[in-house]
C-alpha positions as CSV (number, residue, x, y, z in Angstrom):
1,M,-74.5,79.0,-51.1
2,S,-74.9,78.6,-47.4
3,F,-73.2,75.7,-45.6
4,H,-76.6,73.8,-45.4
5,E,-77.2,74.3,-49.1
6,S,-73.6,73.2,-50.0
7,L,-74.0,70.2,-47.8
8,K,-77.2,69.2,-49.6
9,A,-75.4,69.5,-52.9
10,E,-72.6,67.3,-51.7
11,Q,-75.0,64.7,-50.4
12,A,-76.8,64.7,-53.7
13,K,-73.5,64.2,-55.6
14,F,-72.5,61.3,-53.3
15,I,-75.9,59.5,-53.7
16,H,-75.9,60.2,-57.4
17,R,-72.4,58.8,-57.8
18,N,-73.4,55.5,-56.0
19,V,-76.8,54.8,-57.6
20,P,-75.5,52.8,-60.6
21,T,-73.4,50.6,-58.2
22,A,-76.2,50.2,-55.8
23,A,-78.9,49.4,-58.4
24,L,-76.9,47.1,-60.6
25,G,-75.1,45.5,-57.6
26,G,-78.5,44.9,-55.9
27,L,-79.8,43.3,-59.1
28,F,-76.8,41.0,-59.1
29,V,-77.5,39.9,-55.5
30,V,-81.1,39.3,-56.5
31,V,-79.9,37.0,-59.3
32,L,-77.7,35.0,-56.8
33,V,-80.7,34.7,-54.4
34,I,-82.9,33.3,-57.2
35,I,-80.2,30.8,-58.3
36,V,-79.9,29.6,-54.7
37,F,-83.7,29.4,-54.0
38,R,-84.9,28.2,-57.4
39,K,-85.4,24.6,-56.2
40,V,-87.3,25.5,-53.0
41,V,-89.4,28.5,-54.0
42,P,-92.1,28.6,-56.8
43,A,-90.6,30.0,-60.0
44,T,-93.6,32.4,-60.4
45,Y,-92.6,34.2,-57.2
46,L,-89.0,34.4,-58.1
47,Y,-89.6,35.6,-61.7
48,A,-92.1,38.2,-60.5
49,W,-89.7,39.4,-57.8
50,F,-86.8,39.6,-60.3
51,G,-89.1,41.4,-62.9
52,A,-90.0,44.0,-60.3
53,F,-86.3,44.7,-59.6
54,V,-85.6,44.9,-63.3
55,A,-88.5,47.4,-63.8
56,L,-87.2,49.5,-60.8
57,T,-83.7,49.6,-62.3
58,V,-85.1,50.6,-65.7
59,V,-87.0,53.4,-64.0
60,R,-84.1,54.6,-61.8
61,M,-81.3,54.6,-64.4
62,P,-83.0,57.2,-66.8
63,A,-83.6,59.5,-63.7
64,W,-80.0,59.0,-62.8
65,Y,-78.9,59.8,-66.3
66,R,-80.9,63.1,-66.4
67,F,-78.9,64.4,-63.5
68,R,-75.5,63.1,-64.9
69,N,-74.3,66.5,-66.2
70,V,-76.4,68.7,-63.9
71,R,-74.6,71.1,-61.6
72,F,-76.0,70.4,-58.1
73,D,-77.2,73.6,-56.6
74,S,-79.6,73.7,-53.7
75,Q,-82.8,73.4,-55.8
76,T,-81.4,70.6,-58.1
77,A,-80.0,68.7,-55.1
78,Q,-83.4,68.7,-53.4
79,S,-85.1,67.4,-56.6
80,W,-82.6,64.6,-57.1
81,L,-82.7,63.6,-53.4
82,R,-86.5,63.1,-53.7
83,Y,-85.8,60.7,-56.7
84,A,-83.2,59.0,-54.6
85,V,-85.5,58.5,-51.6
86,A,-88.3,57.2,-53.8
87,G,-86.0,54.7,-55.6
88,S,-84.4,53.6,-52.3
89,L,-87.9,53.1,-50.7
90,A,-89.1,51.0,-53.6
91,S,-85.9,48.8,-53.5
92,G,-86.3,48.4,-49.7
93,M,-89.9,47.4,-50.0
94,L,-89.1,44.7,-52.7
95,W,-86.4,43.2,-50.4
96,G,-88.9,43.3,-47.5
97,A,-91.6,41.6,-49.6
98,G,-89.2,38.8,-50.3
99,A,-89.8,37.7,-46.7
100,F,-93.2,36.4,-47.8
101,F,-91.8,33.7,-50.0
102,L,-88.1,33.4,-49.4
103,Y,-88.5,31.8,-45.9
104,P,-89.6,28.3,-47.1
105,P,-91.2,26.5,-44.1
106,G,-88.9,24.2,-42.3
107,L,-85.7,25.0,-44.3
108,L,-83.5,26.7,-41.7
109,T,-80.5,27.0,-44.0
110,Y,-82.5,29.0,-46.6
111,H,-83.9,31.2,-43.8
112,Y,-80.4,32.1,-42.7
113,T,-79.3,32.6,-46.3
114,F,-82.0,35.2,-47.1
115,A,-81.4,36.9,-43.7
116,V,-77.7,37.2,-44.4
117,A,-78.5,38.6,-47.9
118,L,-80.7,41.2,-46.3
119,I,-78.0,42.1,-43.8
120,F,-75.4,42.4,-46.6
121,M,-77.7,44.7,-48.6
122,C,-78.3,46.9,-45.5
123,V,-74.7,47.3,-44.7
124,A,-73.9,48.1,-48.3
125,G,-76.7,50.6,-48.2
126,M,-75.1,52.3,-45.3
127,F,-72.0,53.1,-47.5
128,S,-74.1,54.0,-50.6
129,Y,-76.8,56.1,-48.9
130,G,-75.3,56.8,-45.4
131,P,-74.6,60.5,-45.9
132,H,-78.3,61.2,-46.5
133,Y,-80.4,59.8,-43.7
134,P,-83.8,59.8,-45.5
135,T,-82.4,57.8,-48.5
136,F,-80.8,55.3,-46.2
137,L,-83.8,54.8,-43.9
138,A,-86.1,54.5,-47.0
139,F,-84.1,51.3,-47.9
140,F,-83.2,50.1,-44.4
141,L,-86.5,50.1,-42.6
142,P,-88.8,48.3,-45.0
143,S,-86.1,45.7,-45.9
144,M,-84.9,44.9,-42.4
145,L,-88.4,45.2,-40.8
146,G,-89.9,42.7,-43.4
147,G,-87.0,40.4,-43.1
148,T,-87.0,40.4,-39.3
149,I,-90.7,39.9,-38.9
150,G,-90.8,37.2,-41.6
151,L,-88.1,35.3,-39.8
152,A,-89.7,35.7,-36.3
153,V,-93.1,34.4,-37.4
154,Q,-91.6,31.0,-38.4
155,G,-92.3,30.0,-34.8
156,R,-89.1,28.1,-34.0
157,G,-86.5,29.1,-31.5
158,E,-83.6,29.3,-33.9
159,Q,-85.4,31.7,-36.2
160,S,-86.6,33.8,-33.3
161,A,-83.0,34.0,-31.9
162,F,-81.7,35.0,-35.3
163,A,-84.5,37.6,-35.6
164,V,-83.4,39.1,-32.3
165,G,-79.8,39.1,-33.6
166,M,-81.0,41.0,-36.7
167,V,-82.7,43.6,-34.5
168,M,-79.4,44.0,-32.5
169,L,-77.5,44.2,-35.7
170,S,-79.9,46.8,-37.0
171,V,-79.1,49.0,-34.0
172,V,-75.4,48.6,-34.7
173,V,-75.8,49.5,-38.3
174,L,-77.9,52.6,-37.4
175,W,-75.2,53.6,-34.9
176,S,-72.4,53.0,-37.5
177,R,-74.4,55.0,-40.1
178,R,-74.5,57.9,-37.6
179,S,-70.7,57.8,-37.1
180,F,-70.3,57.5,-40.9
181,N,-72.6,60.5,-41.4
182,R,-70.7,62.5,-38.8
183,M,-67.4,61.8,-40.5
184,F,-68.9,62.8,-43.8
185,M,-70.3,66.0,-42.3
186,E,-67.0,66.8,-40.7
187,S,-65.0,66.2,-43.9
188,M,-67.4,68.4,-45.8
189,R,-67.1,71.1,-43.2
190,L,-63.3,71.0,-43.4
191,R,-63.5,70.9,-47.2
192,F,-65.7,74.0,-47.3
193,E,-63.5,75.8,-44.8
194,N,-60.4,74.9,-46.9
195,V,-62.1,76.1,-50.1
196,E,-63.1,79.3,-48.3
197,L,-59.5,79.8,-47.1
198,V,-58.1,79.1,-50.5
199,E,-60.5,81.7,-52.0
200,Q,-59.5,84.2,-49.3
201,L,-55.8,83.5,-49.9
202,T,-56.3,83.8,-53.6
203,A,-58.1,87.1,-53.2
204,Q,-55.4,88.3,-50.8
205,K,-52.7,87.1,-53.2
206,E,-54.4,88.9,-56.1
207,A,-54.8,92.0,-54.1
208,A,-51.1,91.9,-53.1
209,E,-50.0,91.3,-56.7
210,S,-52.3,94.1,-57.8
211,A,-50.8,96.4,-55.1
212,N,-47.3,95.4,-56.1
213,L,-48.1,96.0,-59.8
214,A,-49.6,99.4,-58.9
215,K,-46.5,100.2,-56.9
216,S,-44.2,99.2,-59.8
217,R,-46.2,101.2,-62.2
218,F,-46.2,104.2,-59.9
219,L,-42.4,103.9,-59.3
220,A,-41.8,103.5,-63.1
221,A,-43.9,106.5,-63.9
222,A,-42.6,108.6,-61.1
223,S,-39.0,107.6,-61.8
224,H,-39.4,108.3,-65.5
225,D,-40.9,111.8,-64.9
226,L,-38.3,112.7,-62.3
227,R,-35.4,111.5,-64.4
228,Q,-36.3,113.9,-67.2
229,P,-35.5,117.2,-65.4
230,I,-32.5,115.6,-63.6
231,H,-31.1,114.4,-66.9
232,A,-31.5,117.9,-68.4
233,L,-29.9,119.3,-65.2
234,N,-26.8,117.0,-65.6
235,L,-26.3,118.1,-69.2
236,Y,-26.7,121.8,-68.3
237,L,-24.2,121.3,-65.4
238,G,-21.8,119.6,-67.8
239,A,-22.0,122.5,-70.1
240,F,-21.8,125.0,-67.2
241,A,-18.7,123.3,-65.9
242,Q,-16.8,124.3,-69.1
243,V,-17.7,128.0,-68.7
244,P,-14.9,130.0,-66.9
245,L,-16.2,130.9,-63.4
246,G,-14.8,132.7,-60.3
247,R,-13.9,130.7,-57.2
248,P,-17.2,131.3,-55.3
249,A,-19.3,130.4,-58.2
250,N,-17.1,127.4,-59.0
251,N,-17.5,126.1,-55.4
252,L,-21.2,126.4,-55.6
253,L,-21.2,124.5,-58.9
254,I,-19.2,121.7,-57.3
255,K,-21.8,121.4,-54.5
256,V,-24.7,121.4,-57.0
257,R,-23.0,118.7,-59.0
258,Q,-22.5,116.6,-55.8
259,C,-26.2,116.8,-55.1
260,A,-26.9,115.8,-58.7
261,A,-24.5,112.9,-58.3
262,I,-26.3,111.7,-55.2
263,M,-29.6,111.8,-57.1
264,D,-28.0,109.9,-60.0
265,E,-26.9,107.1,-57.7
266,L,-30.4,106.7,-56.2
267,F,-31.9,106.5,-59.6
268,R,-29.3,104.0,-60.8
269,T,-30.0,101.8,-57.8
270,L,-33.7,101.8,-58.7
271,L,-32.8,100.9,-62.3
272,D,-30.6,98.0,-61.2
273,V,-33.5,96.4,-59.4
274,S,-35.8,96.9,-62.5
275,K,-33.2,95.4,-64.8
276,L,-32.7,92.4,-62.6
277,D,-36.5,91.9,-62.3
278,A,-36.8,92.2,-66.1
279,G,-34.2,89.5,-66.8
280,A,-32.2,92.1,-68.7
281,V,-29.0,91.0,-67.0
282,Q,-27.5,87.7,-68.1
283,P,-24.4,86.3,-66.4
284,L,-21.3,85.5,-68.4
285,M,-19.6,82.7,-66.6
286,T,-15.9,82.5,-66.8
287,A,-12.9,81.6,-64.6
288,F,-11.3,84.7,-63.0
289,P,-9.0,85.5,-60.0
290,I,-10.5,86.9,-56.8
291,A,-7.4,89.0,-56.0
292,P,-8.1,91.9,-58.4
293,L,-11.7,92.3,-57.2
294,L,-10.5,92.5,-53.6
295,A,-7.8,95.0,-54.6
296,R,-10.3,97.3,-56.4
297,A,-12.6,97.1,-53.4
298,R,-9.8,98.3,-51.1
299,I,-8.8,101.2,-53.5
300,E,-12.5,102.3,-53.9
301,F,-13.6,102.1,-50.3
302,E,-10.5,102.9,-48.3
303,P,-11.0,106.7,-48.6
304,Q,-14.6,106.4,-47.3
305,A,-13.5,104.2,-44.4
306,R,-10.6,106.6,-43.5
307,E,-13.0,109.6,-43.6
308,K,-15.3,107.8,-41.1
309,G,-12.3,106.9,-38.9
310,I,-12.7,103.1,-39.3
311,E,-10.2,100.6,-40.6
312,L,-10.8,98.7,-43.8
313,R,-8.8,95.4,-43.9
314,V,-8.7,93.4,-47.2
315,A,-7.1,90.0,-47.0
316,S,-5.2,88.7,-50.0
317,C,-6.4,85.6,-51.9
318,S,-4.8,83.7,-54.8
319,A,-7.9,81.6,-55.6
320,F,-9.8,81.5,-58.8
321,A,-13.6,81.3,-59.1
322,K,-16.0,80.4,-61.9
323,S,-18.8,83.0,-62.2
324,D,-19.5,86.4,-63.8
325,P,-16.7,88.6,-62.5
326,V,-18.7,91.8,-63.1
327,L,-21.7,90.7,-61.2
328,V,-19.6,89.2,-58.4
329,E,-17.8,92.5,-58.1
330,R,-21.1,94.3,-57.9
331,I,-22.2,92.0,-55.0
332,L,-18.9,92.6,-53.2
333,R,-19.1,96.4,-53.7
334,N,-22.6,96.5,-52.3
335,L,-21.7,94.5,-49.3
336,V,-18.6,96.6,-48.5
337,S,-20.4,99.8,-49.1
338,N,-23.2,98.6,-46.8
339,A,-20.7,97.6,-44.1
340,I,-18.9,101.0,-44.1
341,R,-22.3,102.8,-44.1
342,Y,-23.5,101.1,-41.0
343,T,-20.2,101.1,-39.1
344,E,-19.3,104.1,-37.0
345,T,-16.2,102.7,-35.1
346,G,-14.0,99.7,-35.5
347,T,-13.2,97.6,-38.5
348,V,-14.5,96.3,-41.8
349,V,-12.8,93.1,-42.9
350,V,-13.1,91.7,-46.4
351,G,-11.7,88.3,-47.4
352,C,-12.1,85.0,-49.2
353,R,-11.4,81.5,-48.0
354,R,-11.6,78.1,-49.4
355,I,-14.4,75.8,-48.2
356,P,-15.1,72.2,-49.5
357,G,-15.8,72.5,-53.2
358,A,-16.2,76.3,-53.2
359,L,-14.9,79.7,-52.2
360,R,-16.6,81.9,-49.6
361,V,-16.3,85.7,-50.0
362,S,-17.0,87.4,-46.6
363,V,-17.5,90.9,-45.4
364,Y,-17.4,91.5,-41.7
365,D,-18.1,94.7,-39.9
366,S,-18.2,95.9,-36.2
367,G,-21.3,98.1,-36.9
368,I,-24.7,98.3,-35.4
369,G,-25.6,94.7,-36.1
370,I,-29.0,93.2,-37.1
371,D,-31.5,91.6,-34.8
372,P,-32.2,87.9,-35.9
373,S,-35.9,88.8,-36.5
374,E,-34.8,91.3,-39.2
375,H,-32.4,88.9,-41.1
376,A,-34.9,88.1,-43.8
377,L,-36.3,91.6,-44.0
378,V,-32.9,93.3,-44.8
379,F,-32.9,91.6,-48.2
380,E,-36.3,93.2,-49.1
381,E,-36.6,96.4,-51.1
382,F,-36.4,99.7,-49.2
383,Y,-35.9,98.1,-45.8
384,Q,-33.2,99.7,-43.7
385,V,-32.1,98.8,-40.2
386,G,-32.0,101.8,-37.8
387,N,-33.0,104.4,-40.4
388,R,-36.6,105.3,-39.6
389,E,-36.0,108.9,-40.5
390,R,-34.9,107.8,-44.0
391,D,-31.5,109.5,-44.0
392,R,-30.6,109.6,-47.7
393,S,-26.9,109.3,-46.9
394,R,-27.7,105.7,-46.1
395,G,-29.1,105.1,-49.5
396,L,-32.5,103.7,-50.5
397,G,-32.4,100.4,-48.8
398,L,-31.9,98.5,-52.1
399,G,-28.3,97.4,-51.8
400,L,-29.0,94.1,-50.2
401,A,-32.1,93.5,-52.3
402,I,-29.8,93.8,-55.4
403,V,-27.3,91.5,-53.7
404,A,-30.0,88.8,-53.2
405,R,-31.1,89.1,-56.8
406,L,-27.6,88.9,-58.2
407,A,-26.8,85.9,-56.0
408,R,-29.9,84.1,-57.3
409,L,-28.8,84.9,-60.8
410,L,-25.4,83.4,-60.2
411,N,-26.9,80.3,-58.3
412,S,-25.1,81.5,-55.2
413,R,-26.3,81.8,-51.6
414,V,-25.9,84.8,-49.4
415,T,-25.6,84.0,-45.7
416,L,-25.9,86.4,-42.8
417,R,-24.7,86.1,-39.2
418,S,-25.4,89.1,-37.0
419,E,-26.8,90.2,-33.6
420,K,-27.9,93.6,-32.5
421,G,-24.9,95.7,-31.4
422,R,-22.4,93.0,-32.3
423,G,-21.6,93.6,-36.0
424,S,-22.6,91.6,-39.1
425,L,-21.0,89.0,-41.3
426,F,-22.3,88.7,-44.9
427,A,-20.9,85.9,-47.1
428,F,-21.6,84.4,-50.5
429,D,-20.3,81.2,-52.1
430,L,-18.7,80.8,-55.5
431,E,-17.7,77.8,-57.5
432,R,-13.9,77.2,-57.3
433,A,-12.0,77.1,-60.6
434,A,-8.5,76.0,-61.6
435,P,-6.1,78.9,-62.2
436,V,-6.0,80.2,-65.8
437,E,-3.9,82.7,-67.6
438,I,-5.5,86.1,-67.7
439,P,-4.6,88.3,-70.8
440,A,-3.4,91.8,-70.2
441,L,-6.3,94.2,-70.2
442,R,-6.3,97.5,-72.1
443,L,-6.8,100.2,-69.5
444,N,-9.7,102.6,-69.9
445,R,-9.0,106.2,-70.6
446,P,-8.9,108.3,-67.4
447,Q,-12.3,109.6,-66.3
448,G,-12.9,113.1,-67.6
449,A,-10.5,112.7,-70.5
450,R,-12.4,113.3,-73.8
451,R,-11.6,112.7,-77.4
452,D,-12.1,115.6,-79.8
453,L,-15.6,115.4,-81.3
454,T,-15.1,118.4,-83.5
455,G,-17.2,118.1,-86.7
456,T,-19.2,115.1,-85.5
457,V,-22.7,115.3,-86.9
458,I,-25.2,114.2,-84.2
459,V,-29.0,114.0,-84.5
460,V,-30.8,114.4,-81.1
461,V,-34.5,113.4,-80.9
462,D,-36.3,114.1,-77.6
463,D,-39.8,115.4,-77.0
464,E,-38.7,117.2,-73.8
465,E,-37.7,120.8,-74.8
466,L,-35.4,121.2,-71.8
467,I,-33.5,118.0,-72.5
468,L,-33.2,118.8,-76.2
469,D,-31.9,122.3,-75.4
470,A,-29.4,120.9,-72.8
471,A,-28.1,118.3,-75.1
472,Q,-27.6,120.9,-77.9
473,T,-25.8,123.2,-75.5
474,L,-23.4,120.5,-74.3
475,L,-22.8,118.9,-77.8
476,R,-22.1,122.3,-79.3
477,Q,-19.5,123.0,-76.6
478,W,-17.8,119.9,-77.9
479,N,-17.8,121.4,-81.3
480,C,-20.4,119.0,-82.7
481,T,-22.8,119.8,-85.5
482,V,-26.2,119.2,-83.9
483,I,-29.6,118.5,-85.5
484,A,-32.2,118.7,-82.8
485,A,-35.8,117.5,-83.2
486,T,-38.8,116.6,-81.1
487,S,-39.9,113.7,-83.4
488,G,-38.6,111.4,-86.0
489,R,-40.6,113.2,-88.7
490,E,-39.1,116.5,-87.8
491,A,-35.6,115.0,-87.8
492,L,-36.1,113.5,-91.3
493,R,-37.4,116.9,-92.5
494,Q,-34.2,118.7,-91.3
495,L,-32.1,116.0,-92.9
496,E,-33.7,116.2,-96.3
497,S,-31.1,118.5,-97.7
498,S,-28.1,116.7,-96.2
499,T,-26.1,114.4,-98.4
500,R,-23.9,113.1,-95.6
501,P,-25.4,110.7,-93.1
502,P,-25.2,111.7,-89.4
503,D,-22.4,110.2,-87.4
504,V,-24.5,109.3,-84.4
505,L,-28.3,109.2,-83.6
506,I,-29.2,110.0,-80.0
507,C,-32.9,109.3,-79.4
508,D,-35.1,109.2,-76.4
509,Y,-36.9,105.8,-76.3
510,R,-40.4,107.1,-75.3
511,L,-41.6,109.9,-77.7
512,R,-45.0,111.4,-78.3
513,D,-47.9,109.9,-80.4
514,D,-46.7,106.3,-79.7
515,E,-43.4,107.0,-81.4
516,N,-40.2,105.5,-80.0
517,G,-36.5,105.8,-80.5
518,V,-36.1,102.4,-82.1
519,G,-38.4,103.4,-84.9
520,V,-36.7,106.8,-85.4
521,V,-33.3,105.1,-85.7
522,E,-34.6,102.6,-88.3
523,A,-36.3,105.5,-90.2
524,V,-33.1,107.6,-90.5
525,R,-31.0,104.5,-91.4
526,N,-33.5,103.6,-94.1
527,E,-33.4,107.3,-95.4
528,F,-29.6,107.2,-95.9
529,N,-29.3,103.4,-96.4
530,A,-26.5,103.3,-93.9
531,D,-26.0,101.5,-90.6
532,I,-25.8,104.7,-88.5
533,P,-24.8,104.2,-84.9
534,G,-27.6,104.8,-82.5
535,L,-27.9,105.5,-78.8
536,L,-31.2,105.0,-77.0
537,I,-31.7,107.1,-73.9
538,T,-34.5,106.1,-71.6
539,G,-35.8,106.9,-68.1
540,D,-38.0,103.8,-68.0
541,T,-37.7,101.3,-65.1
542,D,-40.6,99.1,-65.9
543,P,-39.3,95.5,-66.4
544,D,-41.4,94.8,-69.5
545,Q,-40.3,98.0,-71.1
546,I,-36.7,97.3,-70.3
547,R,-36.9,93.9,-72.0
548,R,-38.3,95.5,-75.2
549,I,-35.6,98.2,-75.2
550,V,-32.8,95.6,-74.7
551,A,-34.2,93.5,-77.5
552,S,-33.7,96.3,-79.9
553,G,-30.0,95.6,-80.0
554,L,-29.1,99.3,-79.8
555,T,-26.8,100.8,-77.2
556,V,-29.0,101.8,-74.2
557,L,-28.2,104.6,-71.8
558,H,-30.3,105.4,-68.8
559,K,-31.3,108.8,-67.5
560,P,-30.0,110.8,-65.8
561,L,-26.6,110.9,-67.6
562,Q,-23.4,112.6,-66.7
563,E,-21.7,114.4,-69.5
564,D,-18.7,112.1,-69.3
565,E,-21.0,109.0,-69.8
566,L,-22.5,110.6,-72.9
567,N,-19.1,111.5,-74.2
568,D,-17.8,108.0,-73.7
569,A,-20.9,106.5,-75.4
570,I,-20.6,108.7,-78.4
571,C,-16.9,107.9,-78.8
572,A,-17.6,104.2,-78.4
573,V,-20.1,104.0,-81.2
574,C,-18.2,106.4,-83.4
575,A,-15.0,104.5,-83.2
576,P,-15.9,101.7,-85.5
577,M,-17.3,104.2,-88.1
578,R,-14.5,106.7,-88.3
579,P,-11.5,107.4,-86.1
580,I,-11.6,110.4,-83.8
581,P,-8.3,111.8,-82.8
582,A,-7.5,111.7,-79.2
583,A,-7.3,114.9,-77.2
584,P,-3.8,116.1,-76.6
């Protein structure tokens, strides 16, 4: 509807809402007037006057009731307002007619009483009918005109003076109604503008959410499709690395694997964001010392800093914090990595200090700095300061976005102080904890060291032929017995003649014909009536999909995989089932 039509609808609603009060309230005032005038005015006039008001009310209320549940559009509003004007006119004429018998000759007090009653009704009418001028005038003019003329013709100075006062009061009431109407119109205009703004904002919000959803779907689909060949590439490279090569070919293989490792890191970063958005990461709060985290950060990043010619300083700290040590270390690693990446000369300082009730872990660098206008932007996805050319050596621009998500997950707060060209200080706060005894940890086996998987029976199910072939090639180099299939049905067919259950099931999560790895694992387990260890491998980054995968309870690996990760995972799930001798 246009503004004019919407305004008509609001006027109709306002008048309709006030009709019961106006009609029944007016009838109540009529009763009071009759009670006051019953001894000085013939009862016939009073009863006839009262009966006319009752009849009018009986007529008006059904009309009001018919419109009670009607939606006021422009046509309905016009129809109702015609009823309202007619009812208001009839009421005003009855009050004006009262002047013929409610000014008893010579009784000045009664004259004033009726005149005041008229004034009261007109002022009340201003609030009941004021937003719609015709409805108000239909009551005001006949009532006040009749009352004023009836008082003026009494022929005495007091009545004439009071009549003049009523005329002046009528002007004031009309002026006040105009102001009241202007306020009503302005409030309606503001309301319609606000409604329009809300609709626009809602539409923009829905459009933004739709665009964000489309972006997430695109990234999930693109990421999944790109992970497949890279996953196969990693497995082939793992198998290729075990083939004797000459020095030139070996050097080329090392460089190819470095490229693959960079792609792996980019995909893992995307996956971290998706897992956090999916709520698939839950913190495990415990008390832990800060010192080991700082020490590992120095060991990990000192070679990178030395290679760039900058100094990495890590201050010692004996404090204990209460949080998730794995997630805290991830935040620290991201901040230190970011600091080194954006510092060309100078120093990166990492430390922890006690503040009232908490610990503050800080990472300071003397790098390029961040303009205050970009402080909020750097925590958004894919935003990078000073990297318009999208140099991949500087990552994807997701490190700080992950930091912000992890900090929220840990109920922590990340603060940033930085100016362009003057370095940056990132800090996050942790709850302080009392020192506790930390049990000695069993060291992980060195990276690259493998256990002997000779004789291990492994079922691999993947609908991508390249990945299936790459997995077979690698696993057979580890002397495994491999049963490869593109679907669960095919895997069961190949296992029909086997009396020994497989040692491990490795299944891609998303298969063809709406089949998934969880169903395949359950089907093979049911076939052998055994709790066979299963590994789910997925390239999905969609948050909803990740939730479903995590809910399966199976060990989940994310594409692309390095051969060491696959070997570690197989050994981890095989260990509880049967011991595998360690490699010499």
